[in-house]
N, C-alpha and C positions, 0 to 999 in steps of 0.2 A: 388685381392678382387674387386668383383663386386659390386656396390651400385646402388639399385633402388629406384627412387625418384618419389613419386605421390603427387599431391594436393590432397586435401582431405576437408571434412567438419566434425566438431563434431557436432552432432545433438542430443546428449543425454549423459548420464552420463559416462565419461571415467575418471576413477581414477588412482591416483599413490600414493606413500609414498613420503610425503614432508621431508624436513630436520627436522622437529620438531616430525616426526613419525606419523602425522596425516595423514589419507586420504584425499586427495584433489582432485576435478575434474577440469579437463581441461575446461576451457571456450568454450562455445559454439560457432561456427564460425569456420572460414578457419583455415587450418594448412597444414603443408607439413610432409609427412611421408618418410623417408629413412630407407631402410632394406638392410641388406646383408645376407651372408648364415649363419651368427650369430645366436644366441639364442635371441638377442635383437633387438628392431625397434625403432628408435627415432622419436618422434612426437615434430614438432617444431611450435610453434604458437606466435602471438603477431603482432602489426602492423609492428614491425620490426624485425620479426623473435628472440625476444630478450628472449625467453622462450622456454626451451625444457627439454624433458624428455626420458630415455631410459627405455621402456617396455619390458617385456617378449613378444616374437612373438605370444605366445599362447593367451596372453590378448588382444592383439591388433586384432587378428583374432576372438576372441570371441567378441569384440565391433564391429567389421564389422557385424559378424552373427545376432547381435541383431539390427542392424540398427543404432547404435549409432555414428559409424565413417563410412563415406560414401566417396569413392574414387570418384574424379571427372574426372579422365583420365585414 
């Protein structure tokens, strides 16, 4: 399994479903994106990488297309 890692920046609303069931936005700022050949992509954020979420690859691509998630490398 190949893992592709990118540094990125959240510049607009990128949401996920929290454990409470509510939609929550990933905070604006730097993040790391890790993807495999599978259907999910991990987005990791926080000053020490303490927060992460696995989103469907289609949602990540849509956020990139809208300019809300910008790859830096």
